[in-house]
N, C-alpha and C positions, 0 to 999 in steps of 0.2 A: 178514267179512260173515256175519251170521245166516242159517241155512238155513231159509227161510220155509216150505218144504214139510213141515218137521217141527215147526213152532211153531203153537200154537193162535192163534186170532184174537186179534190184538193191539189194544189200543185206540187210537183216535185221541186226541190230547191237545190241548186248548186251555187256555193258561194267560193269564188276563187279570190284569194287574198294574198297579194304579192307583199314582199318584205323590203320596204325602203324604196319602192318605186315612186318616182315623182310625179305631180300633177301633168307636167309637161312632157312626159316620155313617150306619149302615144301620138300617132298621126292625127287621131281624131281630137286632140288637145293642142294641135299645132306643131308637133316635132316634124322636122324636115330631114333629120339625119338617120333616124331609126324607122325601120319599116314594121308597121304593126297592122297588116291588112286584116287578120282575123278579128282582133279586138275592134278596129275600125268598122268592120262589118257588123259586128254586134250592136255597135252604137247606131248605125244606120237602120239596123232592124229593130231597134229598141229605144231606150230613153238614156240620155245623159242627165246626170244630176250635176248642176254647175256649182252648187253651194253645199256639198257633202263634206262634213267634217269627221276626222277621227276625234276620239275622246281624249287623246293624249299624243304627244309628239315622239313617243318612244314605244318600244315593242310590247313589254308586259302589260302596262296599263291600258294600251290601246286594245289589246286582245281581252283583257279582263272585262272591259266595258262592253266590247262586242258580244262576249258570251253571256254576260248577266243582265244587260240593259241598265247598268248602274255604273255610276263613275267609279274609277278604280280605287278612289280614296274610301269609298264605302266598303270595297271589297278588301282593303288592307294591302292592295298591291300598287302603290302609287309610282314605283320606279322599276327599272329593269332589275330582275333577280338573277342570280348566278348559280351554277350547279351545286355548290357547297352550302348554300343558304337554305334555312329550314322553311322559309315562307312558300306559300303556294295557294292555289285556289281551294278554300275550305269546303268541306263537304256540306257545310250549311248553305252555300251558295247554290242557286238554281240557274242552269245554263239552258241555251237554247236547245241543245241536244237533249237535256233533261225533259223539257216540256214537249218536244217533238216525239221523242221515243215514247213518252206516256201517251201521246196522241196517235200512236200506231205507225210511226215513221221509223224506217231503218236508217241509222245514223252512223256515217264513217268519217274519219278524219285522215287526211293524207298530206302531211307536211310537218311544219314547226308548230309546236305547242306553246311552250314558254311561258306556262302558268304553274310552275312548280316541278321539281325534279324527283320528289319522293313519290313512294308508292301510292300514298293516299291522294296525291295531286294528279295522278295520271288521267289521260282523257277516258280511259274505260271506267273510271270511277265517276265520270261526270256525264254520262248519257250516251257515250259513243259506243257502238257495237264493235267497231274495228278501227285500228290504228296502224298506219305505216309511216314513220317519220322521225324527225329529231325532237328531243324534249326540250331544246333551247337553241340558241343562235349557233351558226356554223363557225363562229370564232371563239367558241368556249370548249373548254376540255373538262373531262374526257368526252369525246364525241363518238356516240354509237347510233347506228339506225335501229329503230325498234320496230319489230312486227308484233302487234298487239303489245304485250307487256314483257316481251323477251328482246333484249339487244342481240344483234347478229354479230358474230365473230368478225375480227379483222378491222382494218381502217375503213372509213366511209369513202366510197368513190363519189365525191361532190359533183362531177361532171355528169353523172347519170341520175342526179336526184330529180330534176324536173320532169324527165321521162318516166322515172319509177313511180313518182307520186301520180302521174297522170294515167299510168297503165293500171295502177292499183284502183284509182277512182273509177276507171272505165269498167274494170272487172266487178267492181261493187255494184255499179249501175246494171250491169248485165245479169247479175245474180238476183237483184231486187227490183227489176222493171215492172214486175207485176204487183208491186205495192208501192206506196208512197215512200220516197226516200229523201234524206238530206245529206248531201256530200259537201263537206268543209275541205277546201284544198288551199291551205295556207302554205304556199311555196317558200323555200328557202331563199331563193333569189329574188332580187339582185343585192341581197345583203352581202357585205365583204367578209371574207375573201371571196371574189368573183370566181366561178367555175362554170364552164360551158361545154357542151357536146362538141366533139371535133368538126362535125358537119356544120356548125354554126360559127366556128372560129374564124374571125376576119371577114365576116359577111357583111357588117354594117360599117356605116361612115362615122360611127361614134365609138370606136374602140371597143375593148372587151365588154364594157358595160353595155353598149348598143348591142353586141352579139348576144348577150345574156337576155335582154328584152326580146330581140327577135326569136330567140330559142323559145322563151316563155309563150310568145305570141303563136308560134307554130304549134305548141302543145295545147294551148286553149283551143285552136282550131280543131285539133284531133278529137277533143272531148266533145266540142259542138257537133263535129260530124257524127260521132258515136250516138249522140242523142238523136240526131236526125235519122240516122240509119235504122234505129229501133222505134221510129215513130213516137218518140218521147218529146220532141221539141214543143210541141204546141202548148202543152201544159206544164212545162218546167220553166221556172223562174231562175235564170242564170244571172248572177251578179258578179262583176269584176271590179276590184278596188285595190287599195294598198293600205298597209297599217299605219304609215306616217310618212312624212316627207322624205326626200333623198338625203343621203348622208354626204359622203365626199364627192360622189359623181352623181349624175342624174339632173333633170331639169324640173324646176318648180313652175315652169310656164310663166315665169316672170314674177311670181310672188316674193314678197319679202321673207327672208329667213329660210332655214332648212330644218332637217331632222333635229329635235331637241328643243327648237324654238316654237313659241306659241303664236309667232306671226303666221300668216296664211301659208307660207311656203313649207312650215312644219306640220300643219294640220289639215290643210284643204286638199281634199282627195279626189283623184280621178274616180267616177262611179259610173258604171254601165249596168243597165238592167235590161234584159230580154226575156219577154214572156209574150209569145205571139197571140195567145188567147186573150190577153188583156191590154198590153202595152201597144200604143200607136207607134208604128215605125218612124224613126227620125224625130221623136218628141224630145223635149227638154224641160227640165224642172228647175225653177229659180228659187224654190223655197229652201231655206236653211234647214239641214238635216244633219244627223250625227249617227255614229255607230251605235250609240246607246239605243236607237230606235229599232234596231234589228229584232230584238227578242219580242217586244210587243206587236211589231208589224207582222212577224212571221207567225205569231200565235193567232192573230186575227185572221190571217190568211188560211190557217190550217185548222182552225176550231181548238187549238191547244189552250190550256189554262195557264195564265200567268199567275205567279205566287202573289198571295194577298196579304202575307204577314210581314212585309218589308216594303220600304219606298223603292219604286222603280223611277229611274230618271228620264228613261226613253218614252216616246209617244208612238202611237200607231199611226205610221204614215202610208198605209196601204193605199189610201185615196189618191196619192200622188201617181201610183202606176196607172190610174185611169184618166190622169190629166185633171182631177179635181183639185181644189184649193186644199192646202194642208191644215192640220189642226192648229189652233191657237197655242202658241208656246211663250212661256214667260221669257226664257233667255236660254243660251248655251254658255257653259262655263268651262274655261280652259285652264287646266292645272299643268304645272311641272313639278313633279314630286308632291310635296305637301303645300307648295306655293301656288295660290290662286292667281294666276298672271292676268287673265283677261275674261271679258264677257262679250257676247254678241247678242243684241236684241234688234231684229228687223235689219235695217241697213247699217246700224251702228255697232261699232266695236271698240270697247275701251280697255286700254292696258294700263294696269296699276304696278305690275312687277313685271321682271324679265328674267327670272331665275332660269338658268344657273348664271346669267350674267349679273354681275353686281353693280353695274353702272346705272343707277336709277335717276340720273340728273335730268332726263328728257321727260320723265313721267309726271302726271298722267297723259297718255296719248289717246285721243278720240279720233277714230277714222270712219268715214262713210265708206264701207268696203263694196258697196255697189258702184258708187261713182269713182272710187279710188281703191280698187282691189289690191294695188301694190303697197298700201299703207304708207304713202309718201308724205301726206299733208296732214298735220295735226290740227284738229279743229276744236280742241278743248276750249280755247279762249272765246270762240264764236258761238258755242252752244253750251252755256253753263247749266241750263236746265236739263239737258240730255246728260251731261256729266254727272250732275247731282243724282238724277234718278238711276242711272246704271250703277253708280258707286253705291247706293243704297242697296239695290238688289244683290250686287256682288258681295258686300259686306255681310248682309244677313245670311246669305248661303254660305259664305266661307265660315261664319261663326257656327252655323248649324253642322257643317262637316267636322269642324275641329271638335265639337263636343262628342262626336261619335268615333274619334281616332282611336282611342285606346281600345275600345271594343272591337273595331276593325282589324287592328294590328293583332290582337289576341286571337281572333279567328284565323288570320292568315298564318300564324304559327302553329296552330293546332293541328 
């Protein structure tokens, strides 16, 4: 337990995590059909991360990496899991909520979990004090809304979920405003099937999908207003992002690919951070970063202890909030299932596989994703030295992960 008497005032943390919202679905990332004034305001008052990546192009592995600071392959959750399956987040894994609760934070989750449906995988077994939400995606059955570890009776009114999650998060903040808190708000929307409150139906120029984003934006604003009204805004780090790229609808902001792909459209995420005490309004970060960085970063900001008995893949990027240069990083690796599809190092991104697509005739593909973020021009023939260097890193990392696969899968089934 951290000695709070010797620790500077630590930030409250609110992490708002959309489901399948695209990089280009916000006004601040260029959308002209969907109005998102409250998230745009957060960007104006805080920092935009232009090169933030999900650790996976689908729900479960993205969330596993976010929660543990480890690639989902290490956790044994490399793909989307379904309600009847035995896999889930092992009790051996250490989550963001585990380390923050140990450091004296009140931790609540309001929304979609999707890290296992069995009792031992429940968020209350992984550091959270309170849970209101769905155990998995809204297109899976049987669908029940849980309050802590009990499902409510009757069908789920999905039109009310965004408001209900936000209300529960605000209530939690109200009750814990005199102590440090971590609110994880992984919204169900805009994952399909789309549902939206009646007051927002038909309000956007982008159909029901746009209505859903505008509804989400409204409730982000309600939560921000709640923090402001209680005098909590100055020392609260609010982050808004999405788990992976958009599925059948939604904008990638012009990036190639969508959900399921490890092209930029499937894994490059909108990411906004507001923390008035530290972050310069209207600032931007060009440093490549990833959801695996959340656990070590939040540990550094709060004085929490990261686990020392296992490899962490993420880095402490807290320096970026102050506008400083980021830590030196070897590379970021992008998997689809157990297939290591791509690697990014600096401005370069190399694709060697494109699972689940089986057409590999154009590979390898080497892109300069700073000059060519749309991944339109393959430079593999022009830069054989870069190709060789990245291929060596990718192969070595893939071999290492493969050597731990059996152990990871056994833990996820335990």
